[in-house]
C-alpha positions in Angstrom: 121.9 114.3 104.8 121.8 118.2 105.0 125.6 118.2 105.1 125.6 115.3 101.7 123.0 117.4 99.8 124.4 121.5 100.3 128.0 119.5 99.1 125.9 118.2 95.9 124.8 121.8 95.6 127.5 123.7 95.8 130.5 121.1 94.9 128.4 119.6 91.7 125.6 121.7 91.2 122.9 119.6 91.9 119.5 121.1 92.0 116.9 117.8 92.8 119.0 114.8 93.8 116.5 111.7 93.0 117.2 108.0 95.0 115.4 105.1 95.0 115.5 102.1 97.4 113.9 98.3 96.9 111.1 97.3 99.3 113.3 95.1 101.0 115.9 97.9 101.9 114.4 99.1 104.7 117.1 101.4 106.5 117.7 102.6 103.1 114.0 103.7 102.9 113.1 104.6 106.3 116.6 107.7 105.6 114.4 108.3 102.4 111.1 109.3 104.2 112.0 111.6 106.5 111.4 115.1 105.4 113.7 116.3 103.1 112.4 113.8 100.7 109.1 113.2 98.5 108.5 109.9 97.2 107.7 111.2 93.3 106.9 106.9 91.9 108.2 103.3 92.0 110.8 101.7 90.1 112.5 98.6 89.5 116.3 98.3 90.9 118.1 94.8 90.1 114.1 93.2 89.1 113.0 94.3 92.5 110.5 97.2 93.0 110.8 100.1 95.0 110.0 103.5 95.5 111.0 106.9 94.0 112.3 110.0 95.3 113.3 113.6 94.9 114.7 116.2 97.2 114.7 120.3 95.9 118.2 121.4 96.6 
């Protein structure tokens, strides 16, 4: 994840990638709950609820 975020900043100029995962996607939510992402709210993906996350680069 660290390498991916570095690439996003260097190559694409991103400053704050956002992510979301549905509640039934435990693997994706596990990655997003690690220290590098902060939970910012809720959304719906394909009609299913899920948390949203943000990571400052």
